[in-house]
PyMOL Python script that loads the backbone (N, CA, C, O; Angstrom):
from pymol import cmd

cmd.read_pdbstr("""\
ATOM      1  N   MET A   1     157.031  73.969 140.663  1.00  0.00           N
ATOM      2  CA  MET A   1     158.289  73.351 140.874  1.00  0.00           C
ATOM      3  C   MET A   1     158.442  72.604 139.528  1.00  0.00           C
ATOM      4  O   MET A   1     157.517  71.906 139.112  1.00  0.00           O
ATOM      5  N   GLN A   2     159.636  72.748 138.823  1.00  0.00           N
ATOM      6  CA  GLN A   2     159.835  72.182 137.552  1.00  0.00           C
ATOM      7  C   GLN A   2     161.231  71.359 137.520  1.00  0.00           C
ATOM      8  O   GLN A   2     162.224  71.925 137.978  1.00  0.00           O
ATOM      9  N   MET A   3     161.340  70.161 137.045  1.00  0.00           N
ATOM     10  CA  MET A   3     162.602  69.634 137.077  1.00  0.00           C
ATOM     11  C   MET A   3     162.787  68.639 136.091  1.00  0.00           C
ATOM     12  O   MET A   3     161.760  67.992 135.887  1.00  0.00           O
ATOM     13  N   ASN A   4     163.917  68.255 135.309  1.00  0.00           N
ATOM     14  CA  ASN A   4     163.936  67.474 134.309  1.00  0.00           C
ATOM     15  C   ASN A   4     163.802  66.060 134.583  1.00  0.00           C
ATOM     16  O   ASN A   4     163.880  65.758 135.774  1.00  0.00           O
ATOM     17  N   ILE A   5     163.622  65.153 133.778  1.00  0.00           N
ATOM     18  CA  ILE A   5     163.267  63.683 133.996  1.00  0.00           C
ATOM     19  C   ILE A   5     164.187  63.064 134.882  1.00  0.00           C
ATOM     20  O   ILE A   5     163.796  62.508 135.908  1.00  0.00           O
ATOM     21  N   ALA A   6     165.530  63.130 134.519  1.00  0.00           N
ATOM     22  CA  ALA A   6     166.685  62.584 135.400  1.00  0.00           C
ATOM     23  C   ALA A   6     166.456  62.702 136.699  1.00  0.00           C
ATOM     24  O   ALA A   6     166.317  61.746 137.462  1.00  0.00           O
ATOM     25  N   GLU A   7     166.398  64.083 137.062  1.00  0.00           N
ATOM     26  CA  GLU A   7     166.545  64.640 138.429  1.00  0.00           C
ATOM     27  C   GLU A   7     164.956  64.241 139.054  1.00  0.00           C
ATOM     28  O   GLU A   7     164.776  64.079 140.261  1.00  0.00           O
ATOM     29  N   ALA A   8     164.025  64.135 138.188  1.00  0.00           N
ATOM     30  CA  ALA A   8     162.611  63.751 138.848  1.00  0.00           C
ATOM     31  C   ALA A   8     162.615  62.292 139.314  1.00  0.00           C
ATOM     32  O   ALA A   8     162.042  61.927 140.340  1.00  0.00           O
ATOM     33  N   LYS A   9     163.387  61.377 138.390  1.00  0.00           N
ATOM     34  CA  LYS A   9     163.481  59.912 138.750  1.00  0.00           C
ATOM     35  C   LYS A   9     164.118  59.736 140.057  1.00  0.00           C
ATOM     36  O   LYS A   9     163.657  58.913 140.848  1.00  0.00           O
ATOM     37  N   ALA A  10     165.303  60.559 140.388  1.00  0.00           N
ATOM     38  CA  ALA A  10     165.805  60.370 141.702  1.00  0.00           C
ATOM     39  C   ALA A  10     165.047  60.833 142.891  1.00  0.00           C
ATOM     40  O   ALA A  10     165.384  60.386 143.987  1.00  0.00           O
ATOM     41  N   LYS A  11     163.911  61.807 142.794  1.00  0.00           N
ATOM     42  CA  LYS A  11     163.243  62.515 143.563  1.00  0.00           C
ATOM     43  C   LYS A  11     161.762  62.252 143.713  1.00  0.00           C
ATOM     44  O   LYS A  11     160.996  62.934 144.395  1.00  0.00           O
ATOM     45  N   LEU A  12     161.403  61.044 142.903  1.00  0.00           N
ATOM     46  CA  LEU A  12     159.988  60.673 142.788  1.00  0.00           C
ATOM     47  C   LEU A  12     159.062  60.899 143.932  1.00  0.00           C
ATOM     48  O   LEU A  12     157.972  61.467 143.861  1.00  0.00           O
ATOM     49  N   SER A  13     159.664  60.349 145.087  1.00  0.00           N
ATOM     50  CA  SER A  13     158.824  60.415 146.203  1.00  0.00           C
ATOM     51  C   SER A  13     158.519  61.912 146.937  1.00  0.00           C
ATOM     52  O   SER A  13     157.555  62.157 147.662  1.00  0.00           O
ATOM     53  N   GLU A  14     159.537  62.791 146.577  1.00  0.00           N
ATOM     54  CA  GLU A  14     159.500  64.185 147.032  1.00  0.00           C
ATOM     55  C   GLU A  14     158.485  64.880 146.345  1.00  0.00           C
ATOM     56  O   GLU A  14     157.710  65.684 146.863  1.00  0.00           O
ATOM     57  N   LEU A  15     158.528  64.408 144.679  1.00  0.00           N
ATOM     58  CA  LEU A  15     157.517  65.059 143.922  1.00  0.00           C
ATOM     59  C   LEU A  15     156.116  64.712 144.191  1.00  0.00           C
ATOM     60  O   LEU A  15     155.202  65.526 144.059  1.00  0.00           O
ATOM     61  N   ILE A  16     155.957  63.513 144.564  1.00  0.00           N
ATOM     62  CA  ILE A  16     154.549  62.945 144.701  1.00  0.00           C
ATOM     63  C   ILE A  16     154.216  63.665 146.070  1.00  0.00           C
ATOM     64  O   ILE A  16     153.146  64.273 146.059  1.00  0.00           O
ATOM     65  N   ALA A  17     154.912  63.704 147.202  1.00  0.00           N
ATOM     66  CA  ALA A  17     154.613  64.261 148.396  1.00  0.00           C
ATOM     67  C   ALA A  17     154.140  65.749 147.955  1.00  0.00           C
ATOM     68  O   ALA A  17     153.059  66.099 148.429  1.00  0.00           O
ATOM     69  N   ALA A  18     154.787  66.637 147.138  1.00  0.00           N
ATOM     70  CA  ALA A  18     154.711  67.910 146.843  1.00  0.00           C
ATOM     71  C   ALA A  18     153.295  68.093 146.072  1.00  0.00           C
ATOM     72  O   ALA A  18     152.527  68.980 146.445  1.00  0.00           O
ATOM     73  N   ALA A  19     152.962  67.233 144.982  1.00  0.00           N
ATOM     74  CA  ALA A  19     151.812  67.112 144.479  1.00  0.00           C
ATOM     75  C   ALA A  19     150.506  66.951 145.277  1.00  0.00           C
ATOM     76  O   ALA A  19     149.489  67.629 145.134  1.00  0.00           O
ATOM     77  N   GLU A  20     150.717  65.872 146.201  1.00  0.00           N
ATOM     78  CA  GLU A  20     149.575  65.587 147.087  1.00  0.00           C
ATOM     79  C   GLU A  20     149.166  66.784 148.080  1.00  0.00           C
ATOM     80  O   GLU A  20     148.032  66.792 148.559  1.00  0.00           O
ATOM     81  N   LYS A  21     150.116  67.819 148.394  1.00  0.00           N
ATOM     82  CA  LYS A  21     149.853  68.985 149.172  1.00  0.00           C
ATOM     83  C   LYS A  21     149.412  69.790 148.124  1.00  0.00           C
ATOM     84  O   LYS A  21     149.375  70.963 148.496  1.00  0.00           O
ATOM     85  N   GLY A  22     149.078  69.649 147.017  1.00  0.00           N
ATOM     86  CA  GLY A  22     148.495  70.680 146.025  1.00  0.00           C
ATOM     87  C   GLY A  22     149.632  71.562 145.177  1.00  0.00           C
ATOM     88  O   GLY A  22     149.322  72.433 144.363  1.00  0.00           O
ATOM     89  N   GLU A  23     150.759  71.252 145.450  1.00  0.00           N
ATOM     90  CA  GLU A  23     151.863  72.094 144.665  1.00  0.00           C
ATOM     91  C   GLU A  23     151.743  71.857 143.183  1.00  0.00           C
ATOM     92  O   GLU A  23     151.225  70.794 142.840  1.00  0.00           O
ATOM     93  N   GLU A  24     152.127  72.649 142.311  1.00  0.00           N
ATOM     94  CA  GLU A  24     152.057  72.146 140.735  1.00  0.00           C
ATOM     95  C   GLU A  24     153.731  71.634 140.530  1.00  0.00           C
ATOM     96  O   GLU A  24     154.734  72.298 140.793  1.00  0.00           O
ATOM     97  N   VAL A  25     153.661  70.305 140.003  1.00  0.00           N
ATOM     98  CA  VAL A  25     154.861  69.678 139.726  1.00  0.00           C
ATOM     99  C   VAL A  25     154.844  69.468 138.333  1.00  0.00           C
ATOM    100  O   VAL A  25     153.967  68.800 137.785  1.00  0.00           O
ATOM    101  N   ILE A  26     155.963  70.117 137.618  1.00  0.00           N
ATOM    102  CA  ILE A  26     155.893  69.854 136.232  1.00  0.00           C
ATOM    103  C   ILE A  26     157.314  69.095 135.983  1.00  0.00           C
ATOM    104  O   ILE A  26     158.344  69.409 136.581  1.00  0.00           O
ATOM    105  N   ILE A  27     157.229  68.081 135.044  1.00  0.00           N
ATOM    106  CA  ILE A  27     158.370  67.286 134.628  1.00  0.00           C
ATOM    107  C   ILE A  27     158.691  67.638 133.253  1.00  0.00           C
ATOM    108  O   ILE A  27     157.842  67.554 132.366  1.00  0.00           O
ATOM    109  N   ALA A  28     160.028  68.076 133.015  1.00  0.00           N
ATOM    110  CA  ALA A  28     160.344  68.415 131.647  1.00  0.00           C
ATOM    111  C   ALA A  28     161.267  67.580 131.090  1.00  0.00           C
ATOM    112  O   ALA A  28     161.975  66.829 131.760  1.00  0.00           O
ATOM    113  N   ARG A  29     161.306  67.683 129.684  1.00  0.00           N
ATOM    114  CA  ARG A  29     162.080  66.832 128.814  1.00  0.00           C
ATOM    115  C   ARG A  29     162.884  68.060 127.937  1.00  0.00           C
ATOM    116  O   ARG A  29     162.313  68.811 127.146  1.00  0.00           O
ATOM    117  N   GLY A  30     164.315  68.089 128.255  1.00  0.00           N
ATOM    118  CA  GLY A  30     165.240  68.671 127.463  1.00  0.00           C
ATOM    119  C   GLY A  30     164.830  70.329 127.886  1.00  0.00           C
ATOM    120  O   GLY A  30     164.962  71.147 126.975  1.00  0.00           O
ATOM    121  N   GLY A  31     164.465  70.707 128.892  1.00  0.00           N
ATOM    122  CA  GLY A  31     164.052  71.936 129.411  1.00  0.00           C
ATOM    123  C   GLY A  31     162.808  72.465 129.238  1.00  0.00           C
ATOM    124  O   GLY A  31     162.446  73.549 129.696  1.00  0.00           O
ATOM    125  N   GLN A  32     161.941  71.488 128.380  1.00  0.00           N
ATOM    126  CA  GLN A  32     160.733  71.994 127.972  1.00  0.00           C
ATOM    127  C   GLN A  32     159.610  71.267 128.817  1.00  0.00           C
ATOM    128  O   GLN A  32     159.656  70.039 128.880  1.00  0.00           O
ATOM    129  N   PRO A  33     158.539  71.998 129.511  1.00  0.00           N
ATOM    130  CA  PRO A  33     157.675  71.155 130.310  1.00  0.00           C
ATOM    131  C   PRO A  33     156.965  69.963 129.296  1.00  0.00           C
ATOM    132  O   PRO A  33     156.615  70.145 128.130  1.00  0.00           O
ATOM    133  N   ALA A  34     156.866  68.826 130.001  1.00  0.00           N
ATOM    134  CA  ALA A  34     156.494  67.467 129.128  1.00  0.00           C
ATOM    135  C   ALA A  34     155.187  67.305 129.926  1.00  0.00           C
ATOM    136  O   ALA A  34     154.125  67.513 129.339  1.00  0.00           O
ATOM    137  N   VAL A  35     155.189  66.962 131.168  1.00  0.00           N
ATOM    138  CA  VAL A  35     153.735  66.359 131.911  1.00  0.00           C
ATOM    139  C   VAL A  35     153.871  67.319 133.397  1.00  0.00           C
ATOM    140  O   VAL A  35     154.881  67.807 133.903  1.00  0.00           O
ATOM    141  N   ARG A  36     152.564  67.360 133.810  1.00  0.00           N
ATOM    142  CA  ARG A  36     152.313  67.745 134.975  1.00  0.00           C
ATOM    143  C   ARG A  36     151.609  66.558 135.992  1.00  0.00           C
ATOM    144  O   ARG A  36     150.683  65.791 135.730  1.00  0.00           O
ATOM    145  N   LEU A  37     152.336  66.689 137.144  1.00  0.00           N
ATOM    146  CA  LEU A  37     152.137  65.523 138.029  1.00  0.00           C
ATOM    147  C   LEU A  37     151.135  66.095 139.082  1.00  0.00           C
ATOM    148  O   LEU A  37     151.423  67.117 139.705  1.00  0.00           O
ATOM    149  N   VAL A  38     149.830  65.362 139.300  1.00  0.00           N
ATOM    150  CA  VAL A  38     148.917  65.959 140.098  1.00  0.00           C
ATOM    151  C   VAL A  38     148.174  64.660 140.921  1.00  0.00           C
ATOM    152  O   VAL A  38     148.041  63.530 140.450  1.00  0.00           O
ATOM    153  N   SER A  39     147.798  65.036 142.050  1.00  0.00           N
ATOM    154  CA  SER A  39     147.189  63.891 142.875  1.00  0.00           C
ATOM    155  C   SER A  39     145.913  63.604 142.572  1.00  0.00           C
ATOM    156  O   SER A  39     145.114  64.460 142.192  1.00  0.00           O
ATOM    157  N   VAL A  40     145.603  62.220 142.739  1.00  0.00           N
ATOM    158  CA  VAL A  40     144.272  61.864 142.465  1.00  0.00           C
ATOM    159  C   VAL A  40     143.219  62.217 143.620  1.00  0.00           C
ATOM    160  O   VAL A  40     142.067  61.808 143.468  1.00  0.00           O
ATOM    161  N   HIS A  41     143.476  62.793 144.517  1.00  0.00           N
ATOM    162  CA  HIS A  41     142.873  63.044 145.606  1.00  0.00           C
ATOM    163  C   HIS A  41     142.334  64.637 145.619  1.00  0.00           C
ATOM    164  O   HIS A  41     143.199  65.511 145.679  1.00  0.00           O
ATOM    165  N   ARG A  42     141.266  64.932 145.577  1.00  0.00           N
ATOM    166  CA  ARG A  42     140.804  66.278 145.525  1.00  0.00           C
ATOM    167  C   ARG A  42     141.153  67.272 146.776  1.00  0.00           C
ATOM    168  O   ARG A  42     140.670  66.936 147.857  1.00  0.00           O
ATOM    169  N   PRO A  43     141.761  68.189 146.746  1.00  0.00           N
ATOM    170  CA  PRO A  43     142.262  68.866 147.838  1.00  0.00           C
ATOM    171  C   PRO A  43     140.836  69.215 148.488  1.00  0.00           C
ATOM    172  O   PRO A  43     139.742  69.177 147.925  1.00  0.00           O
ATOM    173  N   THR A  44     141.145  69.586 149.905  1.00  0.00           N
ATOM    174  CA  THR A  44     139.813  70.052 150.748  1.00  0.00           C
ATOM    175  C   THR A  44     139.503  71.453 150.095  1.00  0.00           C
ATOM    176  O   THR A  44     140.345  72.274 149.734  1.00  0.00           O
ATOM    177  N   VAL A  45     138.116  71.570 150.013  1.00  0.00           N
ATOM    178  CA  VAL A  45     137.694  73.008 149.497  1.00  0.00           C
ATOM    179  C   VAL A  45     137.461  73.888 150.970  1.00  0.00           C
ATOM    180  O   VAL A  45     136.851  73.496 151.965  1.00  0.00           O
ATOM    181  N   ARG A  46     138.150  75.199 150.764  1.00  0.00           N
ATOM    182  CA  ARG A  46     137.645  76.025 151.856  1.00  0.00           C
ATOM    183  C   ARG A  46     137.093  77.202 151.325  1.00  0.00           C
ATOM    184  O   ARG A  46     137.535  77.852 150.378  1.00  0.00           O
ATOM    185  N   ILE A  47     136.041  77.442 152.040  1.00  0.00           N
ATOM    186  CA  ILE A  47     135.023  78.476 151.558  1.00  0.00           C
ATOM    187  C   ILE A  47     134.974  79.866 152.570  1.00  0.00           C
ATOM    188  O   ILE A  47     134.491  79.824 153.701  1.00  0.00           O
ATOM    189  N   GLY A  48     135.516  81.007 152.004  1.00  0.00           N
ATOM    190  CA  GLY A  48     135.311  82.198 152.637  1.00  0.00           C
ATOM    191  C   GLY A  48     135.285  82.225 154.255  1.00  0.00           C
ATOM    192  O   GLY A  48     136.210  81.757 154.918  1.00  0.00           O
ATOM    193  N   ILE A  49     134.128  82.823 154.827  1.00  0.00           N
ATOM    194  CA  ILE A  49     134.232  82.800 156.396  1.00  0.00           C
ATOM    195  C   ILE A  49     134.171  81.246 156.854  1.00  0.00           C
ATOM    196  O   ILE A  49     134.797  80.865 157.844  1.00  0.00           O
ATOM    197  N   GLY A  50     133.574  80.592 156.266  1.00  0.00           N
ATOM    198  CA  GLY A  50     133.592  79.064 156.734  1.00  0.00           C
ATOM    199  C   GLY A  50     134.723  78.296 156.525  1.00  0.00           C
ATOM    200  O   GLY A  50     134.688  77.073 156.388  1.00  0.00           O
ATOM    201  N   ASP A  51     136.006  79.161 156.489  1.00  0.00           N
ATOM    202  CA  ASP A  51     137.374  78.287 156.273  1.00  0.00           C
ATOM    203  C   ASP A  51     137.503  77.507 157.351  1.00  0.00           C
ATOM    204  O   ASP A  51     137.394  77.848 158.529  1.00  0.00           O
ATOM    205  N   GLY A  52     137.797  76.187 156.808  1.00  0.00           N
ATOM    206  CA  GLY A  52     138.023  75.219 157.749  1.00  0.00           C
ATOM    207  C   GLY A  52     136.761  74.291 158.371  1.00  0.00           C
ATOM    208  O   GLY A  52     136.807  73.246 159.020  1.00  0.00           O
ATOM    209  N   LEU A  53     135.636  75.081 157.918  1.00  0.00           N
ATOM    210  CA  LEU A  53     134.230  74.394 158.432  1.00  0.00           C
ATOM    211  C   LEU A  53     133.737  73.304 157.371  1.00  0.00           C
ATOM    212  O   LEU A  53     133.172  72.260 157.695  1.00  0.00           O
ATOM    213  N   VAL A  54     133.970  73.614 156.314  1.00  0.00           N
ATOM    214  CA  VAL A  54     133.732  72.620 154.927  1.00  0.00           C
ATOM    215  C   VAL A  54     134.689  71.928 154.641  1.00  0.00           C
ATOM    216  O   VAL A  54     135.747  72.552 154.553  1.00  0.00           O
ATOM    217  N   SER A  55     134.746  70.539 154.402  1.00  0.00           N
ATOM    218  CA  SER A  55     135.907  69.854 154.242  1.00  0.00           C
ATOM    219  C   SER A  55     135.702  69.392 152.841  1.00  0.00           C
ATOM    220  O   SER A  55     136.697  69.006 152.227  1.00  0.00           O
ATOM    221  N   ARG A  56     134.496  69.382 152.234  1.00  0.00           N
ATOM    222  CA  ARG A  56     134.369  68.847 150.807  1.00  0.00           C
ATOM    223  C   ARG A  56     132.757  69.362 150.438  1.00  0.00           C
ATOM    224  O   ARG A  56     131.840  69.245 151.251  1.00  0.00           O
ATOM    225  N   VAL A  57     132.603  69.899 149.183  1.00  0.00           N
ATOM    226  CA  VAL A  57     131.337  70.069 148.804  1.00  0.00           C
ATOM    227  C   VAL A  57     130.446  69.251 148.028  1.00  0.00           C
ATOM    228  O   VAL A  57     130.727  68.745 146.941  1.00  0.00           O
ATOM    229  N   PRO A  58     129.308  69.144 148.673  1.00  0.00           N
ATOM    230  CA  PRO A  58     128.442  67.933 148.346  1.00  0.00           C
ATOM    231  C   PRO A  58     128.174  67.681 146.771  1.00  0.00           C
ATOM    232  O   PRO A  58     128.138  68.684 146.058  1.00  0.00           O
ATOM    233  N   ASP A  59     128.004  66.546 146.240  1.00  0.00           N
ATOM    234  CA  ASP A  59     127.854  66.251 144.867  1.00  0.00           C
ATOM    235  C   ASP A  59     126.468  66.672 144.647  1.00  0.00           C
ATOM    236  O   ASP A  59     125.687  65.794 145.014  1.00  0.00           O
ATOM    237  N   PHE A  60     125.900  67.704 144.178  1.00  0.00           N
ATOM    238  CA  PHE A  60     124.610  68.187 143.762  1.00  0.00           C
ATOM    239  C   PHE A  60     123.854  67.474 142.839  1.00  0.00           C
ATOM    240  O   PHE A  60     122.646  67.658 142.691  1.00  0.00           O
ATOM    241  N   LEU A  61     124.571  66.595 142.156  1.00  0.00           N
ATOM    242  CA  LEU A  61     123.866  65.858 141.029  1.00  0.00           C
ATOM    243  C   LEU A  61     123.720  64.545 141.241  1.00  0.00           C
ATOM    244  O   LEU A  61     123.175  63.870 140.367  1.00  0.00           O
ATOM    245  N   ALA A  62     124.218  63.896 142.542  1.00  0.00           N
ATOM    246  CA  ALA A  62     123.985  62.706 143.121  1.00  0.00           C
ATOM    247  C   ALA A  62     122.340  62.549 143.451  1.00  0.00           C
ATOM    248  O   ALA A  62     121.571  63.450 143.785  1.00  0.00           O
ATOM    249  N   PRO A  63     122.109  61.437 143.296  1.00  0.00           N
ATOM    250  CA  PRO A  63     120.446  61.250 143.707  1.00  0.00           C
ATOM    251  C   PRO A  63     120.251  61.399 145.214  1.00  0.00           C
ATOM    252  O   PRO A  63     121.162  61.017 145.948  1.00  0.00           O
ATOM    253  N   MET A  64     119.186  61.900 145.716  1.00  0.00           N
ATOM    254  CA  MET A  64     118.959  62.218 147.264  1.00  0.00           C
ATOM    255  C   MET A  64     118.623  60.625 147.809  1.00  0.00           C
ATOM    256  O   MET A  64     118.101  59.700 147.187  1.00  0.00           O
ATOM    257  N   SER A  65     119.021  60.663 148.915  1.00  0.00           N
ATOM    258  CA  SER A  65     118.598  59.479 149.845  1.00  0.00           C
ATOM    259  C   SER A  65     117.284  59.494 150.238  1.00  0.00           C
ATOM    260  O   SER A  65     116.650  60.546 150.152  1.00  0.00           O
ATOM    261  N   GLU A  66     116.725  58.390 150.698  1.00  0.00           N
ATOM    262  CA  GLU A  66     115.221  58.410 151.013  1.00  0.00           C
ATOM    263  C   GLU A  66     114.799  59.263 152.103  1.00  0.00           C
ATOM    264  O   GLU A  66     113.641  59.680 152.104  1.00  0.00           O
ATOM    265  N   ASN A  67     115.864  59.672 153.335  1.00  0.00           N
ATOM    266  CA  ASN A  67     115.443  60.576 154.059  1.00  0.00           C
ATOM    267  C   ASN A  67     115.473  61.743 153.483  1.00  0.00           C
ATOM    268  O   ASN A  67     114.507  62.442 153.789  1.00  0.00           O
ATOM    269  N   GLU A  68     116.358  62.307 152.627  1.00  0.00           N
ATOM    270  CA  GLU A  68     116.396  63.571 152.118  1.00  0.00           C
ATOM    271  C   GLU A  68     115.078  63.831 151.274  1.00  0.00           C
ATOM    272  O   GLU A  68     114.433  64.876 151.360  1.00  0.00           O
ATOM    273  N   LEU A  69     114.788  62.889 150.541  1.00  0.00           N
ATOM    274  CA  LEU A  69     113.518  62.841 149.664  1.00  0.00           C
ATOM    275  C   LEU A  69     112.119  63.293 150.629  1.00  0.00           C
ATOM    276  O   LEU A  69     111.316  64.190 150.373  1.00  0.00           O
ATOM    277  N   ARG A  70     112.123  62.501 151.626  1.00  0.00           N
ATOM    278  CA  ARG A  70     111.045  62.624 152.777  1.00  0.00           C
ATOM    279  C   ARG A  70     110.982  63.962 153.030  1.00  0.00           C
ATOM    280  O   ARG A  70     109.955  64.629 152.904  1.00  0.00           O
ATOM    281  N   ASP A  71     112.331  64.495 153.478  1.00  0.00           N
ATOM    282  CA  ASP A  71     112.247  65.950 153.988  1.00  0.00           C
ATOM    283  C   ASP A  71     111.836  67.039 152.883  1.00  0.00           C
ATOM    284  O   ASP A  71     111.499  68.184 153.185  1.00  0.00           O
ATOM    285  N   TRP A  72     111.901  66.551 151.559  1.00  0.00           N
ATOM    286  CA  TRP A  72     111.072  67.685 150.658  1.00  0.00           C
ATOM    287  C   TRP A  72     109.794  67.425 150.449  1.00  0.00           C
ATOM    288  O   TRP A  72     109.247  68.330 149.819  1.00  0.00           O
ATOM    289  N   GLU A  73     109.105  66.544 150.731  1.00  0.00           N
ATOM    290  CA  GLU A  73     107.717  66.265 150.844  1.00  0.00           C
ATOM    291  C   GLU A  73     106.888  67.150 151.738  1.00  0.00           C
ATOM    292  O   GLU A  73     105.681  66.942 151.865  1.00  0.00           O
TER     293      GLU A  73
END
""", "prot")
cmd.dss("prot")
cmd.show_as("cartoon", "prot")
cmd.util.cbc("prot")
cmd.orient("prot")
């Protein structure tokens, strides 16, 4: 979805809701794309046959908890 700044000002709440749903929102100046509005929240990741079963991918670079370290020993 793309709209000019004047229209975007009047529909800001609508544009934010669209961006939160993962839609691409472009705000243009003089008909030329100027900025992209994106949500700060990461969308839910859906993986193949596990569709709907995985809500987020773990951070593999995060340090392990004490329980996880014990499981590896």
